[in-house]
N, C-alpha and C positions, 0 to 999 in steps of 0.2 A: 483690665480683664486677664491680660498676658501674665500680670502679677500675681495673679491669684492660684496658679495653676503649681500643684507640688511637682516638681521637676523630676523628670526622668535622666539620667545622667549616664556618662561614657563608664565603663569598668575599665578599672585596672588590674596590672597583675599586681600582685602582693607576695613577697617572698618564692615567686617561681609558680607561682599557680595563678591563674586565666581564671576571671570569674566568669559570671554569666554576662555578656554583653547586649548593651541595650542603647538604641538610638535614638533620641526624642524627634517626633515628627511634629511636636505641635509648634506653634508661633503664626505666621504671617502665610495663610493660605488666599486662593483666591476664589470670586464665587460668579457663577453663571447663571440666570436664570435661561429655564428649556429652550424657550422658543427664540435667544439671543437678544430679547428685549433691554437687559439689564448683562454689560459683557466686563469680564477681568473687575469685577469688584475687589476691594481690600475686604478679607475676611481673616479671623480671628479664631484658632484651634487650642485649647478647648472651646468652644461656644456655640452659639446658637443664630437661626435666621433671625429673628427679630432682631436682636443684640447688631448683627452684623449691617441690617440695610438701615436701623438708627445710625450706627456709627458711620455710614456713605452716604446719609441724608436721603436717602431715598425715601424713607417714610419720617414722620416727628417721634416723638415722644410717645410710645405706643402706652402709656398709664396715663395721658394726658387726655383732658376733655373726653372726646366720644371718639378717639382712637382705636379702641378697641373692635369695634365696628368696623369704623372706616380702613381699618389694613385687613380685612378679611381675606382680600386676596391674595397674602401672601401665603396662607397655610393651603390654599386653591391651586397654587403653582408647584410645578418642578423645580429644583435647583440643584444647580453640582459645584462641589467645593472642589478644586485642583492645588497639588502641590508638587513642586519639583524637588529633589535632593538628591545629595550623592551619597554613594555606596564605596566603602575600600575593601580592599582585601582582607581587613580584619573581621568583615562580618561574611562575606562571602565564603571564606574557608570554613566556616563550620557545616555539620553536619545537618542542622537543624536553621531555617530561619524563618521565622514567622512576624506577622504583621499582626498588632493585636491592638483591638478599639477597646477600652474599657469600657465605653458606653455609645450608642447610634442610636440618635431619635428621628424616626423610628424604623422606617421601610427605605433602604438605601442597596444598591448594587456598587460593588467596588469592584475599577479596575487597577491594574499597575501593569505600567508599559500596555497599555491598551489589550491587556487580557481579564479578563474576569474572575475573580479570584474569590467571591463569595458574594452574598447578602445577606441581610439582617433584617428581621422580622418581629424584635421584641426590645424596648428599651431598657429592659431592664438585666439584661444578657451580657457579657462579657465575649467578644467574638474573636478568634483568635484564626488564622490563616495562615496556611504554608503559602511562603513564596518565593522558597528558594530555587525553582526553576526558571523564574520570571523577572529575578531580579537581575541586573547587569552590572559590572563595574563602571564608576562614574555614576552619570548622572539618568534619574530615572523620574519616573512621572506616578502620579496617583491621581486618580479620579472618585469621588463617592457622590452618586447619582440619588438624590433623595427624591422619593416621590410623595406628593399629597397626602398626608395621611387621611385629609379629610374626603378626599377622593377613593383612597385605598379601601377605608373602614366601609364606603358605601357600595363596594364592590364585593367585599368577603361579608355584606350581611346577607346574601343569600343562599351564602354556605351550607348553613345548616338546615335550610328545608324550610323551615317557617320564623317568625317573625320572636327574634328575642327582644322579650322588653326592659326598659324602654328604650322605645326607639328612637325618638328625641328628647331632650331635653326640656322645662316648661318653658315657653315662649319668654317668660318675664328675664330670664337668664341669657338670653341673648348670643345662644349655644349653638352646637354644631350636632350633629345626630351620628349614633351608631357608633359611640366612641368603647361601648362593651364588644366590639367586634374585633378590637385590636387592642395588644399590649401595650400599652402605652399609659402616662400618667391620664386617670380618667378625670380631674380637674381642667385637664389643659384643653376641654372643649367645653366648659364653662362648670359653675355651681353656683349654689344659692350664695356663696359669700365669696364668688372670684370670676373673673373674667375669663373668656373664650380664647385662649391664646395658643392653636395648636401647634409646638414649636417641631424647627427641624433641626437637627445639626450633630457633630461631633462634639456631644454633650462632657464627655471625659476624655482623658488622655490619651494619644494613641503613640505607638511607638515600635521599633523595630526589634527582637528580642535576637541573639543568636547563641547556639551552644552545641555543643558534641554529645552530650549524655544527657542531660538531664537540667528541669527548673522547677522548683516548689512551689506550686501554684496557691496552695491553700495549707495552713496549721489549724485544724480542728480537736481544741482540747475540751475534753470532758474530766470531772473532777469530785469523786465520791469519797465520804468519809469509811473508810474500812474500818477503824476501831477508834475510840475514845484519844488516841494518841498520834494519828497519821492520816493522811489524805493518801488516796490512790489517783497518780494524774496518766491518764490514757489521752497520745497526743495520735492524731490520723495526719497523716503529711500525704498530702497528692502531688506527686511529682507527674510533669510531663516530660515521657520520653522520646528519644529520636526513634523513629518509627523502624521495625525489623532487628531492635539490638535489645539486648540483653540489659537490663538495668544491673548496673554492677557500682555498688562503691561502700561508701560509711556514711551513717546521717547522725549526726552529732547536736545533740542536744545540751542548751545550757541554761539552767533556772536560777536566777538571783535571787538570795532569801536575805533574810534578815542576818544571817548566822555565815553564809557562807555561798559559793558558788556549786551548785549538784549539777554534775556531767555525765552524760548518758550517750554510750556510742551503741549504733545499730548497723550491724552487717546486712548488706542488700544484695540482693541478687534474685531479680525477677524477671520472666519474659515480658517482652514488649506484649502490646494487646490492642485490641480495634479500636478500645475509647482513647487511646492517646493519651490514658491517665492511669496511672499506679498509686493504688492506698497503701501504703504501710503503717500500721497502727503498733504504739508499744508504749508500756506502762510501766510507773514506778510510784515508788513511794515517797512522800515529802514529811518528815516529822512534822508535826502540828506546832511545835516549841521553836520551831525557823521558820515560820509565816505567820503573819495575822489575819485576820479574817478581811474579808471585804465588806462595807455596812451600806447601808441607803442614807441619803442624805439626813442628819438629827439623831441616827442611829449609832453611828462610830463614824472613823476614818474608813474611807472610800479606798482601802492599801491596794496598791498593782504590784504587780513583780516582773520583770521581764524573763521574755522568753525566748531565747533563740535557737535557728534551727539551721544547720550549714551543712548541706550534701556535696560531697568531694568523691568524686570519679577520677581517677587519675591525677590530673591535674587542674582540671577544671572544677570550679565550686560556684554552689548555689546556695543564697543565704536567704533567710525569711525572720524579721524581729517582731514579736509583738508582746504586747501585755496585759499579763491573766489576773484574775483576782479569786483568792479564795473563799467562796459561797455557798449555803447549800439553799436551795428555796423551793418550796414545794406550795400547790393550793391546797386549800383545806378544806373538804367539802365531807361532812359529817353529818346525821341526824341533829337537828335541833329544833324544839317543838313544833312546828310544822315548815316542812321540807327540809333542805342542806343549807350547812353553813358554805360561804364561800368568800376565801381570804388566804394570802399570801404570808405565807411563814418564813421568814431569813434567817438562815443558821437558828433556828427552833425556837426563834421569837415572833409573834404575830405581828404583822405589820397594816397600818391604816396607810392604805394607798392614798397621797396628797398631790394633786397636781391637775391637770389640764390637757388635752387633748391639742396635739401637733398636728398643723397642716404643712404642705410642704413649704420649706423656706422661702421659696420663691415661685413663683408660676412660671419663668423661664427657666429650667431646667441647671442649667450652667451657670447662673447666677447663684443659684441655691448649692453650690459648692465653696462659696466665698467663707472662708475661715471666721473674719471677722464677725460676718452676719450671723453665723450658725453660734460662735462664740458669745455675743452678744443676748441673741435669745435665750440659750440655754444658763446663762448666768444669770437671766433674769428670773429665770424658772427657780434657780437654788436659792434665788435673794428672795424668793417669794415662799420659801420654807416646803418647797414640792419636792417630793422624794419619788414621782411615776409619772412619765410620759405618755400618751399612748401615739404612735405614729399610724396615723390614721391612713385606711386602706383605698383612700381615691388619690394617693399621692404618689410618692417615691421610694422605694429603699434608701434612706438619707444616705450621705457620707460617709467615707470612713471615718473621717476628721468629727463628725457628728457623734456617731458609738463612742470613739476614744474619749471624746469632750465628756457623756454621757458617765461613763468609767471612771472619768479623775473627780467626777462631779457629786458620783454618787446617786444619779437618778434612775431609777428602774426603766425601762423599757415596754410598754405593752405592745409588741410589735403586730401590727394585722400585714395579712398577704395583699398585694395588690388589687383587691375585688370589692368593690363598695356600692352599693345602692342599684344594684341590677340585678336580672337573670342574665346568665353569660352562654356561649356556643362550647357544645362537647365534642364535634367532629373531630376526627384524628388527629390533623395537623393542629389543630390549637389546641388540644390537649398536650402533643410533643411539646409544644411553643412553651407551655408552661411547663413541665417536667424540665427542660433545661432552666427555666428561669429560679425555680426553686431548689435546684440542686446547686446553681450557683449561685445565690443569696443564701442560702444555710449553711455552707461550706466559708463564705466572705464573713458572716454574721455570729455566727452560734458562740465562737469564743469569747464574744464581751461579755463580761460580769453583768453588764447593767441589763440585758437581755432578759426578762422576767419570765417571757410566754409570748407563743405566736398562736395568733387567730386565723381564722380561715377566710376571713371577708368584713366587710362593715356592712349591717342589719340586710345581710341576703336573706338569712333564717326568716326572721320575722318578716319580711318584701313578701317572701313567696307564701308563709301561713296566714298571714291576717290580707292577702289579694293587693298590694299598695298598686300593683300593674296588670290586675284583670286576669290573672293567672288562676282563677279558681275553675275553670270552663277546662281547663288543660291540665290540673294540679298532678295528677300521677306523671305526666309526660318531664314537668319542669321537677317534680321531685328526683326523677332518675336523674336528670341533667346533673339538678345539685348535686348528688351524691356521686354521680361518677365525677365530676369537678374537686371538690372538697376534700371528700373520703377516699376514695378512690386513687386520685390524683395527688392533690397538696399535702392529704396528711401521709399516704403510703409515700411518696419521695421525702418527706422529713423522716420518718421512721427507719427510711434506709438509711440515710444519714447518720442519725443520733437516734438512740430511745430517751437521752437524759435530757428531755426535753418537755415543757409543760405546752399544750395545746388544748385550743377549743374550736373547734368548727365554725364559729360566728361571732359575732357580740353585735347586738345584746343576744345570750342565747342561758338557755337553764344548766348551763356547765353539764354535769353527769346525766342530771334528768333528763336531758336534749338527748346524751349519748343512748339513754336506755329507751326512749320513741324511736332510734334509728336517727337519731340527728336532725330531726324533724320535728318539733315539740307542738303541739295545739296549740301553745300559748307560750311564745318565746318571751321573754323578759318578765315571767312572773315575779314578783318581788320573792319569793320566797326560794327562790333557786339562781345562782348564777350571777349574771350581770343585766341591769337595764339602760336604758337610754329613755330621757322623757324631759320631755318641751308641749307646756302648755301656755299660749300668749292672749289667752283670752279672760283667765280669770286672775285675782288679786295675787299678787306671788310674794306679796309678805302676809301671807295665812298658811296655816303648818297644814289644815286641809287640801291646800293645793298640791302635796307631794305625797309621792310614792313611802314606802318606809324600805328601802331594798335591801340585799346582803351587801352590792357594791353596785354603787352608781358610776358607770365608765363616760357616759353624756348628758349632759344638762347643760342649758346656757339660756340666755336673752343678750338682744342686740343690743348696741349703741351705736353712735357716731364719732369719729375720730372729731379730735379739737380743730379749730378754724384755721390756724398753722398748718397743720396736715393738709386740711382742702386746699389750701392757696397754693400747693405742691402740684398740683393737678386741673386748676383753672384760676385764671386770675379774675373773674367775675365773681364779686361777693352776692349778688343778687340769684349765683346758680348754689347758694347756702343754703335758701329757703326749702324746708322740706318739701313743700311743695312744687318745687320747680322740676321742669323738664329733666334738667341734668341730675337731681336726684334721684328720681324714678329711673332713669337710665343706671343710675349705680347702685339701685335697690333689686337686688336678684332674688329677694324673696317675696314672695307671694302673698300680696296684703300687708306687706312690712311694716310700712309708715301708721297703717291703720292701726294693725296691733302695737306696735312701739308706742303711737299716742295713747291707744288704749291703757297701757300700762301704767303709762305714764301717769294717766286720767285718775287713776285708783290713788294716787300719791300725791299730786301737784295740779294746780290750775295754770293748762295752757292758754294763753292770751294772745292771740294772733296781733292785737295791734299796737301791740310795743315795740317801740324800736329795736331795731337789731332783733327780731322775734328768733334769729336763725341761731343766734350765741344761746339764749335761753333754750332750746328746744335741743342744744349740742349738750349744755350741761345737766340739763334733768336728764336726757338720756344715757350718760354716763352714772349721773346719782343710782337712777333706778335699776338699772345692770348691777352696779356695785354692792344697792342695796339686797337686790332679790338673791344672790347666788352666794353674798354673805348669808343669807337667812337660809337657804336652802341648804347648802354646807354645812352651817353650824347646826341644823335640822339631824342631817345626816352624822353630824358626829356624836350628837347625843343619843343616839343609838347604838353606839359602840358599846359592845358587851351586855348589852340588855336587849329584850324581845318584848313587845307589847300582848294583850292579851289574846290575840290573835296568829302569834307566834311569828310576828314581824318583827324585822331590828335585824340587831348584832350586825350591824349596816360595818364593813370594813375598808370603804373604797369610797372616796369621791376625787373623778375626775372633768373638770368641766370643759364644757366649750365654750371658746377654743383659746389658746396660750398667742397664734401669731397671726399676721394677715400676709395677703398675696398682692394686694393693692389698696387705693385710698376707698374705702365703702363704706358704707354702712354693713356692720359683720356682728359677732359674737364675739370679738377678741379682747385679751388684755392688753395687748402691745400691738400697735398701728403699724403700718407699713413703714412707718418713717423708724420704728425704735421706740419710739416715745409710748411711755405707759401709760395708759387711761386708769380713770380711778380704780376698776377691776381690781387692776396688778397690784395697786398700794394694799388694798384692802384684802387680797389673799394674803401678804404677809402675816396678815392678824389673824385671819381667820383659819389659816394651815397650823397658826404657830403650835409648838409642841404641847402647849397646855395653854387651856381657854377656860374661860366661862360663858355660859349664854343663858338664854332663855328665850321662851316664846308663850304668846296666850293662845289657850284652846277654845273654841266656842261660848263656852260657859264664862270667859274672860278670866279664867283663874292661870296666874303668872307661873308655869313651871321652869325654875331654875335648874340648870346640871354645870357640872365640872368637869373635866376630863384632863388624862394626861399619856402623852406616849414619851415621858422622860423615860430613857430605856434604862438607868438606875434605880427606877423602881420597880421590875420585873422582881417579882419575889416577894416584895416588900410592900411598905405601906409608908404614905407622907399624910401626916396631922396639918391640916392648913383652916386659914378663915376665908369664909367666902363673905364680902360685904357687899349690900344691897342698898345704895342710897339714893334716895329720890330728890331730884333739883325740880323746881319752877323754872319755867321757859323766860320768865320773866326776870330771876337774879341768878348772882352767881351763888347766892346764900343755899346752904343743903339746909330739907325741911324733913327728911327721914332717913334714918341710920338702922342697918338691921345686920346683926353680925352671927355666923353659925357656922360651928365647929364643923370640919369636912374630912376623911379620911379618903385621901385617894390612892387610888391601887392600880397600876400598870394595865392600859387598855379597857378600863372599867368606865361608862359614864353614869355619876354619882349626882343621884336627884339631894339637890342644897335645901329647898324648901318648894312648896305650891303656895302661893298668895294669890288671894281673893283681891282681886285688883280694883274695882272700880272703891270696894266699902274701903279699904286699906288706903288708897289716895285719898278719902275724904275723910278718913281720921288723920291725917295728916295736915288737913286744912287746904288740899288744893281745889275744894269747890266744893259745889255740890255735888251729890250723887251721879248726876248728866253730864257736869263740867268736867271733874275731877280728870279724868283721862287726858281731855286735852289741855289741862295747865301745866300736867309735869309729867316728868319722863322719870325711866330708872338709869342708874349708874351702876354696873355692877365691877368689883374688885376682886382679885385672886391673892392672899397675900398669906409667906412664909416666913413667921416672927413680924418684922416689920419691912421684909423684901414682897414688892410685886412680882410675882412670878407668872401671871399671864396678861396680855393685852386687854385693858379697859376695855369696857363694851356697854356703849348707849344702846338700852332696849328702848324704842317709843309703845306707848299706851293705847296709841290710836295711829290713826294714817299722819302724815307731814299735814296734807290740807286740812285737816279736823286739829291737829296742834297748834296751840294759841302761841304760836314762834310772833316775837316780839322783832321789830326793826333795828337792827346792830350796826356798827361801826367796827371795822376789823382794819387793821395798818399797820406795816412792816417798819417798826421804831429803829432798828438796825440793823446792817449786814457786817460779820466780821469775818475774816480769813484766820482759819485756827492752825490748818496746815498750808504751808504755798507747795511743797512738794507734792503731795498726796492733792491739790486741788481741791480743798474741803473747806466750805465756810458755814459759818452758821448764823442763821436766822431768828431773829426776835420780833414776834407779833404780839401785839397789844389789843384786846377785843373791848368794847364798852357792855358787852352784855352775852348770854350763850349764844353761841354763831355754830351753825351746822354747813358741812362740807367747805369748809375750809381751804380753798385750792390755791396752789402757787402755781407759779408758770416761769420758765425762766425764758422763753420763746427759743431765739435762735441761738442761743448758748445752751447745749446740748449736758445732759448729767439726769440725775435722780435722786429726789428728796428723800428724807429716811421716813418721811411720812406724809402723806396727802391727802384731802378729799376730810381731814377730820373735824371731828365736833370741838369747839373750843369751848369748856366750861368753868375757866379760869380766865383773871384779866390779862396774863401772861404767858406765853409758849414759846419754845427754842424747837425751830426746825433745821437739821443739816442738810445741807447739798453737797453732792460730791460732783463735780464738772468732768466733763469728759476729755476737754483739752483746757490749758493753761489760760487763766483769766483772770481777771483784777476784780476788787470792790467796786469800783469805779463804773466797770463794765456793764457787771451783774447788777448794780443798783440801776442803771439805765433802761436794763430791759425787764427785770422782775417784777410781776402783778401778782394780786392777790385779788380775786373774790370768793363769796360766799352765799350761801342760799339767804340769809336774810335780811339780805342785801336791796333796796327798793328796785333794783336794776332788774332783779329775776321775781318779781311779784305781777 
C-alpha cells in the first residue's frame, strides 16, 4: 500500500531560492488498541484500521465469508497511531511550521510530544495544525488517537434534540446506526449494495510544512468568453500566510498554450487576517486562437493546458501546478411543451449525457486512492462511450488523481455533496463542520474542467417530500432543517467561493421548478422537469410502459450477480453460490432482492432449480436480464432525444445508470464487479451508448416503432442521409426471411422515427408462422448504413419474451485463437456456431483482460472477437483457460 502514495518530497535550494520545505511523515507507524489488548502493531500511513489489522493477522480478510459482521468489534474500539520522526534546523528555523493531514477518518485527537495540538471531526477536510512551538530538534513523536465512529455517532445523535431519521439502516444491510450524525462516508455504515466497514485512520498524506512567508493552498480558476476571440481567465490563489505578518511578494502565473507561454505577474501586499488564508484574484485574457476547447468523450479532444503559480517573497518560493481546460458549460431549462427542458450544453453544443453512477472506488477509503484501480474503472467508463459519471453523495469526494483522470478522458462529473438518503442535523456545530468541508472541497476541485455540476444531496428532497422516513407529521420542522443545510449553508458557501458554477439543491429535483417551490417541490422527480431516479423490480423490464419519459434520467438500474470466479475469491464453498444459501442472503443487502431478481428473470426465462449447478444458470440469467433491461431502458430514453410525446414528455437528454462499480463481491447493480471484471452490462453499454444507434420497441398494440439517432458532432447544423435496414430472421436458421430498407435523414441530437411496423401481421406475411405463432419464431435485426458502411451497432430486437421465443439448441465453439500483436497482448478469437445463438459469453478466467464484445448474438456461422490481455500471455495459455457458453446450450435450459 505504501507504493500507492503520492510522495511528498523535501524541497531544495534552486538558484539561491529556498522553496517551501516539506517533510513526509508517511510510512511505517505503530498501532495500539486503547485498552492495551494490542500494542505496537505495524501500521502503514496513509492507511486504515482494517487494512492494518489484516496485515498484522489480527483479523482475516474482511471481504471473505461473513467477516464483515465478525469484525464489527474493530469499529467499536478506539485506536492510536504513533510515529517517531526527526526534525532538524532546516525545518525549525522557519517562522511557520505546520503539520498537515490531508485526510483523517474521522474523529481523532492529535498530540505532538505529548501536547494536544488539535482534533478532527470530518473525513472530508484537510487539517492544518501549528506545531512550531511544540517541535524540538532531533526526535519527536506524534500520536493520533481515533475514537470509534459508531460510538461517537450514537453520542452525537442527541445533540439535535429530536430524532433525525433514519436512525438505523434496514436490518438486511447488517449495518450501523446514526451515520447521518457524522461527516464521514455514509456508505461505510452499510448500504443496499455494500457492507458496513466504519473505517478509521490517516487515509491520506500527512507531512510537515515549513515556510517564512506563505504557501499556495489552492488555485481556483474560472474562465468566461469575453468575445468571439478571447477567454477571460480569473485565478483565485489562496495563500496561507505567517500570522501577524503582511504578505508581500510576487505571484507569477505561467499558462502554456498551443502557441507560447503566457506569463503574468501580480504584486502582492496584503495584511494578515484571522483566517490564516489570503485570497488573491487576478484576471487576464487568452486569445482563442492560442488554445483549443476541452470536449467530453465522443465530442472532440479533452485538451488540457498546464497552469503554474509561483509565489516569491524574498528568497522563498511556493509553487502549485494544475491543468485547466477551456470549456463553457450550462444547463438549459426553458419552456418546452409542458414543463421545462433540462440538458447540458458544452461549448454551445447540446450534450446527451451518457454514463453511470460511481460509488466509492473502495469501501476502505485508503484503498480508494489507488491510481491503478481508479484508472482501470475510469478507462472502462471511457471505453463504454460514457461521457458523464455521477459521483454519488453517499461516498467520498474522490482523490485528486480521480478528477485529473476524468479531465484527461473527457468524462464530465456530476458531483454530489456527500449527503444521501437521510435527514441531517442542523445544530450550529454540525453546520460549521459542513462549512469547512464545502470550502475545502470547492477550492480543491472547482478548477477541473470535467466537473459539470454540484448537487446538494442524493434523494433527500424526494425523501422528505414523499415521506420516506415518516417526516410528514413534523414536515415544517424538517423542511426548515433542509433549507438550513442545503440552501443556507451548502449553496451559500459554494456561491461565496465562485458564481461560475452549476448547482442543483438535490438529485432528483425539478431544477428551476424546485427553486420556484422554495427548493422543496410537491412532486420531486416530475418527468416534465429536472432529473429523475427510477426503479421498479416488479414489472416486466422489457416493456416500454414500465418506464417514465423524463427530461434526464440520473439513476436507474437492475441487480445482477458477479460470476463464479469472482464469488470464489470470497468463499471456497460452491454450495454458497446457490442463490438460496445463507451466505448469499448475507451478501444480499436489498430487501426482497432475490425474490425481485427471480421475478424479473421469470418474465424472460424459465428457472429450473433441479438442473446441475443451478447457481451457474442463475448468475448467467441475472446478468442477461440486467444487461437487456438497462439496454432497453437506455435506448428507450435515447429514442426521446429531440422529441416529445402528446403529453409533453420527452426531449430526454441524459441517461446515467446505477451503478458503475462495486465495493465488495455481492448481488449489486454494477456493470463492473469488485475484481474489475466486466459484467455483460458493461459490454452492452459500449453499444447502447454508441454515438449513433438504431433501436426500436413494441407498444401495447404490438406496433414496432423503429428509431435512429446520432450525436456525431460533425452533424451539428447539417444532416446526413442514411439507410435504415430492418431484417427479419427465424430462430431456426441463419437465412434471412425478411428485408426492408428505409431512407432516413439524421440530424444531430434528434431521434428520427424510421417506421412503425404492425409486428404480428408483418411477421406472418414473411412466413414466420400463424398470427399467434409468428412472434415466437422470428426476430428483428436492425442495421444503419451510410453507403455500404455500418455506422451504428447492429441491434437484435425480439418480438416476444425470451422464454416464449422458439429458440433452438445450438453448438457454439472456439475454433482458433491467434495472437495478432505480441507487444500489445492482443488476440483474435474465431467462433463457429451451427445456428442462431444468443448471449454468447467468453471468459478468460484467471487471465485478466477485455473482449471487444461479449454476451453477443451470433446470427451467422462464424464470428471473430478480439481479446486484449492485461498481462503478457501466450496462445497456449489462453487456450487452456478460455471458455464459451451461450443461452441456447442445453446446460442453461
